[in-house]
BAFILO-7158 format. One line per field, with one value per residue (C-alpha): chain; residue in one letter; residue number from 1; x negated, y negated, z. Coordinates in Angstrom, 1 decimal. Example, Ala and Ser with C-alpha at 12.3 -4.5 7.8 and 13.67 -1.06 7.14 Angstrom:
BEGIN
chain	c(A/A);
res	c(a/s);
n	c(1/2);
x	c(-12.3/-13.7);
y	c(4.5/1.1);
z	c(7.8/7.1);
END
This chain:
BEGIN
chain	c(A/A/A/A/A/A/A/A/A/A/A/A/A/A/A/A/A/A/A/A/A/A/A/A/A/A/A/A/A/A/A/A/A/A/A/A/A/A/A/A/A/A/A/A/A/A/A/A/A/A/A/A/A/A/A/A/A/A/A/A/A/A/A/A/A/A/A/A/A/A/A/A/A/A/A/A/A/A/A/A/A/A/A/A/A/A/A/A/A/A/A/A/A/A/A/A/A/A/A/A/A/A/A/A/A/A/A/A/A/A/A/A/A/A/A/A/A/A/A/A/A/A/A/A/A/A/A/A/A/A/A/A/A/A/A/A/A/A/A/A/A/A/A/A/A/A/A/A/A/A/A/A/A/A/A/A/A/A/A/A/A/A/A/A/A/A/A/A/A/A/A/A/A/A/A/A/A/A/A/A/A/A/A/A/A/A/A/A/A/A/A/A/A/A/A/A/A/A/A/A/A/A/A/A/A/A/A/A/A/A/A/A/A/A/A/A/A/A/A/A/A/A/A/A/A/A/A/A/A/A/A/A/A/A/A/A/A/A/A/A/A/A/A/A/A/A/A/A/A/A/A/A/A/A/A/A/A/A/A/A/A/A/A/A/A/A/A/A/A/A/A/A/A/A/A/A/A/A/A/A/A/A/A/A/A/A/A/A/A/A/A/A/A/A/A/A/A/A/A/A/A/A/A/A/A/A/A/A/A/A/A/A/A/A/A/A/A/A/A/A/A/A/A/A/A/A/A/A/A/A/A/A/A/A/A/A/A/A/A/A/A/A/A/A/A/A/A/A/A/A/A/A/A/A/A/A/A/A/A/A/A/A/A/A/A/A/A/A/A/A/A/A/A/A/A/A/A/A/A/A/A/A/A/A/A/A/A/A/A/A/A/A/A/A/A/A/A/A/A/A/A/A/A/A/A/A/A/A/A/A/A/A/A/A/A/A/A/A/A/A/A/A/A/A/A/A/A/A/A/A/A/A/A/A/A/A/A/A/A/A/A/A/A/A/A/A/A/A);
res	c(x/x/x/x/x/x/x/x/x/x/x/x/x/x/x/x/x/x/x/x/x/x/x/x/x/x/x/x/x/x/x/x/x/x/x/x/x/x/x/x/x/x/x/x/x/x/x/x/x/x/x/x/x/x/x/x/x/x/x/x/x/x/x/x/x/x/x/x/x/x/x/x/x/x/x/x/x/x/x/x/x/x/x/x/x/x/x/x/x/x/x/x/x/x/x/x/x/x/x/x/x/x/x/x/x/x/x/x/x/x/x/x/x/x/x/x/x/x/x/x/x/x/x/x/x/x/x/x/x/x/x/x/x/x/x/x/x/x/x/x/x/x/x/x/x/x/x/x/x/x/x/x/x/x/x/x/x/x/x/x/x/x/x/x/x/x/x/x/x/x/x/x/x/x/x/x/x/x/x/x/x/x/x/x/x/x/x/x/x/x/x/x/x/x/x/x/x/x/x/x/x/x/x/x/x/x/x/x/x/x/x/x/x/x/x/x/x/x/x/x/x/x/x/x/x/x/x/x/x/x/x/x/x/x/x/x/x/x/x/x/x/x/x/x/x/x/x/x/x/x/x/x/x/x/x/x/x/x/x/x/x/x/x/x/x/x/x/x/x/x/x/x/x/x/x/x/x/x/x/x/x/x/x/x/x/x/x/x/x/x/x/x/x/x/x/x/x/x/x/x/x/x/x/x/x/x/x/x/x/x/x/x/x/x/x/x/x/x/x/x/x/x/x/x/x/x/x/x/x/x/x/x/x/x/x/x/x/x/x/x/x/x/x/x/x/x/x/x/x/x/x/x/x/x/x/x/x/x/x/x/x/x/x/x/x/x/x/x/x/x/x/x/x/x/x/x/x/x/x/x/x/x/x/x/x/x/x/x/x/x/x/x/x/x/x/x/x/x/x/x/x/x/x/x/x/x/x/x/x/x/x/x/x/x/x/x/x/x/x/x/x/x/x/x/x/x/x/x/x/x/x/x/x/x/x/x/x/x/x/x/x/x/x/x/x/x/x/x);
n	c(1/2/3/4/5/6/7/8/9/10/11/12/13/14/15/16/17/18/19/20/21/22/23/24/25/26/27/28/29/30/31/32/33/34/35/36/37/38/39/40/41/42/43/44/45/46/47/48/49/50/51/52/53/54/55/56/57/58/59/60/61/62/63/64/65/66/67/68/69/70/71/72/73/74/75/76/77/78/79/80/81/82/83/84/85/86/87/88/89/90/91/92/93/94/95/96/97/98/99/100/101/102/103/104/105/106/107/108/109/110/111/112/113/114/115/116/117/118/119/120/121/122/123/124/125/126/127/128/129/130/131/132/133/134/135/136/137/138/139/140/141/142/143/144/145/146/147/148/149/150/151/152/153/154/155/156/157/158/159/160/161/162/163/164/165/166/167/168/169/170/171/172/173/174/175/176/177/178/179/180/181/182/183/184/185/186/187/188/189/190/191/192/193/194/195/196/197/198/199/200/201/202/203/204/205/206/207/208/209/210/211/212/213/214/215/216/217/218/219/220/221/222/223/224/225/226/227/228/229/230/231/232/233/234/235/236/237/238/239/240/241/242/243/244/245/246/247/248/249/250/251/252/253/254/255/256/257/258/259/260/261/262/263/264/265/266/267/268/269/270/271/272/273/274/275/276/277/278/279/280/281/282/283/284/285/286/287/288/289/290/291/292/293/294/295/296/297/298/299/300/301/302/303/304/305/306/307/308/309/310/311/312/313/314/315/316/317/318/319/320/321/322/323/324/325/326/327/328/329/330/331/332/333/334/335/336/337/338/339/340/341/342/343/344/345/346/347/348/349/350/351/352/353/354/355/356/357/358/359/360/361/362/363/364/365/366/367/368/369/370/371/372/373/374/375/376/377/378/379/380/381/382/383/384/385/386/387/388/389/390/391/392/393/394/395/396/397/398/399/400/401/402/403/404/405/406/407/408/409/410/411/412/413/414/415/416/417/418/419/420/421/422/423/424/425/426/427/428/429/430/431/432/433/434/435/436/437/438/439/440/441/442/443/444/445/446/447/448);
x	c(0.0/-2.9/-0.7/1.7/-1.3/-2.5/1.0/1.2/-2.3/-1.2/1.9/-0.1/-2.1/0.8/3.3/4.9/8.2/10.9/12.2/11.7/10.2/11.4/10.3/10.5/8.4/8.9/5.7/6.8/10.2/8.5/6.1/8.9/11.1/8.3/7.7/11.2/13.8/15.9/15.9/12.1/11.6/13.8/12.2/8.7/9.9/11.2/7.9/6.1/8.3/7.5/3.8/3.9/5.6/2.9/0.1/-2.0/-0.4/2.9/1.3/1.2/-2.6/-3.6/-3.4/-1.0/-2.2/0.1/-0.5/1.6/1.6/3.7/3.8/5.8/6.2/8.0/8.6/10.0/10.5/10.4/10.7/9.3/10.7/9.0/11.7/10.8/7.3/5.8/2.8/0.1/1.9/5.1/7.1/8.9/6.7/8.1/9.2/6.7/7.9/6.1/7.4/6.6/5.2/4.1/3.3/2.0/1.3/-0.3/-1.1/-2.1/-3.0/-3.9/-2.6/-3.8/-2.0/-3.3/-2.0/-4.8/-2.6/1.2/1.6/0.5/3.8/2.0/-0.4/2.4/4.6/1.7/1.4/5.1/4.9/2.1/4.2/7.2/5.0/4.0/7.7/8.5/5.9/7.6/11.0/9.4/8.1/11.5/13.1/10.6/11.1/14.9/14.6/12.3/14.9/17.7/15.6/14.8/18.3/19.6/16.6/17.4/21.1/20.0/17.7/20.4/23.0/20.5/20.0/23.8/24.4/22.1/23.9/27.3/26.0/24.8/28.1/29.9/27.6/28.4/32.1/31.9/30.0/32.8/35.4/33.6/33.4/37.1/38.0/35.8/37.3/40.8/40.1/39.1/42.2/40.2/42.0/45.2/45.8/45.8/42.1/41.4/43.7/42.0/38.6/39.9/41.2/37.8/36.0/38.3/37.7/34.0/34.0/35.9/33.5/30.6/32.1/32.7/29.2/27.8/29.8/28.5/24.9/25.4/26.8/23.8/21.4/23.0/22.8/19.0/18.6/20.3/17.8/14.9/16.3/16.4/18.9/21.9/21.4/17.9/17.6/15.2/14.8/13.6/11.3/13.3/10.2/10.4/7.4/8.0/5.5/3.9/5.5/2.2/1.6/5.1/4.3/1.1/3.0/5.6/3.0/2.5/6.1/6.7/3.7/4.5/8.3/9.2/12.3/10.3/7.5/10.1/11.5/8.0/7.4/10.7/9.8/6.5/8.3/10.7/7.7/6.3/9.7/9.5/6.0/7.0/9.9/7.6/5.3/7.9/6.6/3.2/1.9/1.0/-2.1/-2.5/-4.9/-4.0/-6.1/-5.5/-7.3/-5.6/-6.1/-4.1/-4.2/-2.1/-2.0/-0.3/0.4/-0.8/1.5/1.9/-1.0/-3.1/-4.6/-3.6/-5.2/-6.2/-6.8/-8.1/-8.1/-9.5/-8.6/-9.4/-8.0/-8.1/-6.1/-4.9/-1.6/-0.5/3.0/4.4/8.1/8.5/12.2/14.2/17.6/17.1/16.8/13.4/14.5/17.7/15.6/13.2/16.0/17.8/14.6/13.9/17.5/17.0/13.7/15.6/18.2/15.5/13.9/17.3/17.6/14.1/15.1/18.2/16.2/13.9/16.8/18.2/14.8/14.8/18.3/17.6/14.4/16.1/19.0/16.6/14.5/17.6/19.1/15.9/15.6/19.2/19.0/15.9/17.6/20.6/18.3/16.7/20.1/21.2/18.0/18.9/22.5/21.3/19.2/22.3/24.5/22.1/21.8/25.6/26.2/23.6/25.2/28.7/27.7/26.3/29.4/31.7/29.9/30.4/34.1/33.7/35.1/37.8/37.3/38.6/36.0/33.3/34.6/34.4/30.8/30.0/31.7/30.0/26.6/27.3/28.5/25.4/23.0/24.7/24.8/21.1/20.3/22.3/20.7/17.2/17.6/19.5/16.6/14.1/16.2/16.4/12.6/12.1/14.5/12.4/9.1/10.6/11.5/8.0/6.6/4.6/6.8/4.4/1.5/2.8/2.7/5.5);
y	c(0.0/-2.3/-4.6/-5.2/-6.2/-8.6/-10.1/-10.8/-12.3/-14.7/-15.5/-16.5/-18.8/-20.4/-20.7/-24.1/-25.6/-26.5/-29.4/-32.7/-31.0/-32.5/-29.8/-26.1/-24.1/-20.4/-19.6/-21.7/-19.9/-16.5/-17.3/-18.5/-15.5/-13.0/-14.7/-15.5/-13.4/-11.5/-8.2/-8.2/-9.0/-6.2/-3.8/-4.7/-4.0/-0.6/0.2/-0.8/1.6/4.5/3.6/3.8/7.2/8.5/7.7/10.4/9.4/10.9/13.9/16.5/17.0/15.3/16.9/16.0/15.0/14.7/13.6/14.8/14.2/14.6/14.1/15.7/14.6/16.5/15.4/17.7/18.3/21.8/23.6/27.1/29.4/32.4/34.7/37.3/35.9/34.7/32.8/34.3/33.3/35.1/32.1/32.0/30.6/27.1/26.1/24.1/21.1/19.9/16.5/14.3/17.2/15.9/18.0/16.3/17.6/15.9/17.2/15.8/17.4/16.7/19.0/19.4/21.1/21.4/23.4/24.9/26.5/26.4/28.3/25.2/23.5/20.6/20.2/20.0/17.8/15.3/15.4/14.9/11.8/10.4/11.1/9.4/6.3/6.4/6.6/3.7/1.6/2.5/1.5/-1.8/-2.3/-1.6/-4.1/-6.7/-6.0/-6.2/-9.4/-10.9/-10.0/-11.5/-14.6/-15.3/-14.5/-17.2/-19.5/-19.3/-19.9/-23.2/-24.0/-23.2/-25.3/-28.1/-28.1/-27.7/-30.7/-32.8/-31.6/-32.5/-35.8/-36.7/-35.6/-37.9/-40.8/-40.4/-40.3/-43.5/-45.2/-44.1/-45.5/-48.9/-48.9/-48.1/-50.9/-53.4/-52.3/-52.7/-56.3/-57.1/-55.3/-52.6/-49.7/-49.1/-48.3/-44.5/-44.6/-46.0/-43.4/-40.5/-41.8/-42.1/-38.5/-37.2/-39.3/-37.8/-34.3/-34.7/-36.3/-33.3/-30.9/-32.7/-32.6/-28.8/-28.1/-30.2/-28.1/-24.9/-26.3/-27.2/-23.7/-22.1/-24.1/-23.0/-19.4/-19.9/-21.4/-18.3/-16.0/-18.2/-18.4/-22.2/-24.7/-25.0/-28.8/-28.4/-30.3/-29.6/-29.5/-26.4/-25.7/-25.3/-24.2/-20.5/-18.5/-15.1/-12.3/-11.4/-8.3/-6.5/-7.0/-5.6/-2.5/-2.0/-2.3/0.2/2.9/3.6/3.1/6.8/6.8/3.5/3.3/2.9/5.2/8.0/7.6/7.7/11.0/12.4/11.5/13.0/16.3/16.4/15.8/18.7/20.9/20.1/20.9/24.4/24.9/23.5/26.0/28.9/28.1/29.8/33.2/32.7/32.8/29.8/29.5/26.9/25.9/24.8/23.3/21.9/20.2/20.0/18.6/19.7/18.5/20.1/18.7/20.8/19.9/22.0/24.8/26.5/28.8/27.2/23.8/21.5/22.2/20.1/22.0/20.5/22.5/21.7/23.9/24.0/26.3/27.0/29.3/30.2/31.3/33.2/33.6/35.2/35.1/38.4/37.9/34.9/36.1/34.9/31.2/30.8/32.8/30.7/27.5/28.5/29.5/26.2/24.2/25.9/25.1/21.5/21.4/22.9/20.1/17.5/18.9/18.6/15.0/14.3/15.7/13.5/10.4/11.1/11.1/8.0/6.3/7.2/5.9/2.6/2.1/2.5/0.2/-2.4/-2.4/-2.7/-5.4/-7.4/-7.1/-8.2/-11.1/-12.4/-12.1/-14.0/-16.7/-17.1/-17.4/-20.0/-22.0/-22.1/-23.0/-26.0/-27.2/-26.9/-28.6/-31.4/-32.1/-32.0/-34.3/-36.9/-37.0/-37.2/-39.9/-42.0/-41.5/-42.3/-45.6/-46.3/-45.3/-42.4/-39.8/-39.8/-39.8/-36.2/-35.0/-36.8/-35.3/-31.8/-32.3/-33.6/-30.5/-28.1/-29.6/-29.4/-25.8/-24.8/-26.5/-24.9/-21.4/-21.8/-22.6/-19.6/-17.3/-18.4/-17.5/-14.3/-13.2/-14.0/-12.1/-9.1/-9.3/-9.2/-6.2/-4.3/-5.2/-4.0/-0.6/-0.3/-0.8/-3.9/-6.6/-7.3/-7.6/-10.5/-14.2/-16.1);
z	c(0.0/-0.8/-2.9/0.1/2.2/-0.5/-0.8/3.0/3.1/0.3/2.3/5.3/3.2/1.4/4.3/4.7/5.8/3.3/5.4/3.6/0.5/-2.8/-5.2/-4.6/-7.0/-7.7/-5.8/-2.8/-2.7/-2.9/0.0/2.2/1.4/2.2/5.5/6.7/4.8/7.3/5.3/4.9/8.6/9.7/7.2/8.5/12.1/11.1/9.4/12.5/14.6/12.2/12.4/16.1/15.9/13.6/16.0/17.6/20.9/19.6/17.9/20.7/20.2/23.4/26.9/29.6/33.0/36.0/39.6/42.5/46.2/49.3/53.1/55.8/59.5/62.2/65.8/68.5/72.2/73.7/77.0/77.6/80.3/81.9/83.2/85.7/86.0/89.3/90.5/92.7/95.8/94.6/93.5/90.1/87.4/86.5/83.0/80.9/78.9/75.7/74.7/71.7/69.7/66.2/63.1/60.0/56.5/53.5/50.1/46.6/43.3/39.7/37.0/33.4/30.6/27.1/24.1/22.1/19.4/18.9/15.6/13.5/14.3/15.9/12.9/10.3/12.6/12.7/8.9/8.6/10.8/8.6/5.5/7.1/7.7/4.0/3.1/5.4/3.5/0.3/1.7/2.8/-0.7/-2.2/0.2/-0.9/-4.6/-4.3/-2.3/-4.9/-7.6/-5.5/-4.8/-8.4/-9.5/-7.2/-8.0/-11.7/-10.9/-9.3/-12.2/-14.8/-13.0/-12.6/-16.4/-17.0/-14.7/-16.8/-20.0/-18.6/-17.3/-20.8/-22.2/-19.8/-20.7/-24.4/-23.6/-21.5/-24.4/-26.7/-24.3/-24.2/-28.0/-28.3/-25.8/-27.7/-31.1/-29.6/-28.5/-32.1/-33.5/-35.2/-33.4/-31.6/-27.9/-28.6/-29.3/-25.8/-24.2/-26.0/-24.9/-21.3/-21.4/-22.5/-19.9/-17.2/-18.5/-18.6/-15.1/-13.7/-15.4/-13.9/-10.4/-10.8/-12.0/-9.2/-6.7/-8.2/-7.9/-4.3/-3.5/-5.3/-3.3/-0.1/-1.3/-1.9/1.6/3.0/1.3/2.5/6.0/5.8/7.2/4.9/4.6/3.2/-0.1/-2.9/-6.7/-8.6/-11.5/-14.8/-16.7/-17.8/-19.1/-20.6/-20.4/-23.7/-25.3/-25.5/-21.8/-21.0/-23.1/-21.0/-17.8/-18.9/-19.6/-15.9/-14.9/-14.0/-11.6/-9.9/-9.8/-6.1/-6.3/-7.8/-5.2/-2.4/-3.7/-4.0/-0.4/0.7/-1.0/0.9/4.2/3.5/2.7/6.1/7.7/6.2/7.7/11.0/11.2/10.1/13.1/15.3/14.0/15.5/19.1/21.2/23.5/26.3/29.1/32.5/35.3/38.8/41.7/45.1/48.6/51.6/55.3/58.1/61.6/64.3/67.9/70.8/72.0/75.3/74.7/71.9/71.4/68.5/65.1/62.0/58.7/55.5/52.2/48.8/45.8/42.1/39.5/35.8/33.6/30.2/28.9/25.8/24.6/21.5/20.9/19.0/18.5/19.4/18.3/14.7/15.4/13.7/10.7/10.3/10.8/8.0/5.7/6.1/5.7/2.4/1.2/2.2/0.2/-2.8/-2.5/-2.3/-5.5/-7.2/-5.9/-7.3/-10.7/-10.7/-9.7/-12.6/-15.0/-13.4/-13.8/-17.5/-18.0/-16.1/-18.0/-21.4/-20.3/-18.9/-22.1/-24.3/-22.1/-22.1/-25.9/-26.4/-24.0/-25.7/-29.0/-27.7/-26.3/-29.8/-31.4/-28.9/-29.6/-33.3/-32.3/-30.3/-33.3/-35.5/-32.9/-32.4/-36.1/-36.5/-33.5/-34.6/-38.0/-36.6/-34.2/-37.0/-39.2/-36.2/-35.7/-39.4/-39.1/-41.6/-39.2/-36.5/-32.8/-32.7/-35.1/-33.2/-29.9/-31.5/-32.5/-29.0/-27.3/-29.7/-28.8/-25.1/-25.3/-27.3/-24.9/-21.9/-23.5/-24.4/-20.8/-19.5/-22.1/-21.1/-17.4/-18.3/-20.4/-17.6/-15.1/-17.5/-17.8/-14.1/-13.7/-16.3/-14.5/-11.2/-12.7/-14.0/-10.5/-11.2/-9.8/-6.8/-9.2/-11.3/-10.8/-12.5);
END
């Protein structure tokens, strides 16, 4: 996952705050998203959890050491009688009282347990944990790639609406100029009131269109702020310049797509995990061998009795041992576990085959979609050239009175629509290109 580490290093170098910034480039947006996007942050945390789980500390290869200790205190009063016993002078032997008798016991010990061999289950469990960590890194990479696609999709929406806003603003300006021209002509008796009313209707329609496109632009900017984890009121402008990757470069990237596609790599990792599951289950057929060791200390304090003085005993002990166990028959649980693990592995192989077909389908669709969107963009470019030429001629003829206001308005609307469709087609083509690059597995390698 070297590429991920490089990306995060670049992020740390490019990090900055969006507040008060006037221009938000694509590179700036990417650096902010990689640092602050909620989905990426959560995915990084999940990867860190899996990394911790794959540590040697969670592998079972290390011994366990435990410390134990206890104390016991007993206090008692007792009276001892001597029936039928007499002293030397013939009197009955008196009872003897023992008060405040105190018994104390202390012990402490250290115990060591270590598994030397457990049928290789521990070995393959550790390998499984390492493979799960590799899978989590792939899942993080997928989250980053999908976030980048989402980021640029919304970024290009903002860029497209920014250009469309300017197109509609220019359309409104032309309509207002036409209204002023109609009002001036009416004062000189050159046109009737209907010409002014028609111009006013078009100004109203263009004003409404501009308000609506501005609303869409504001909404798109808030969508972008959400992806970037920025305050909703943050204001910025975006870069409307789009550079397409040369076709020969795209062909080079697609050559290694089957080796770098993140979905294929994830399924390969899942298959490896399932293979380890089979081996872990098979470890139940083998014996296990372990070592145990202990060191102990014991202190007993006893009070004096009627016939013996008090005692104080201190003991130190040390012991070592080995254990061997072999479950010759566990009721069929190991056999069932191995059988189910093999079936799960077979299902995973089927999923991998399906994923391979899905990859091939998505690759073909993405290539065709990119080709078609680029073709549409080229057609719209030519349409703008035609619309511009037609509008300029219509504008000149309208000023000379050679065509009607309706004909001029049609040329104006045609140009506006052509320019707007070209803008939409440009960003659709770029988005299609990014989708194709993501499928190829090279999205994190490119600078846009």
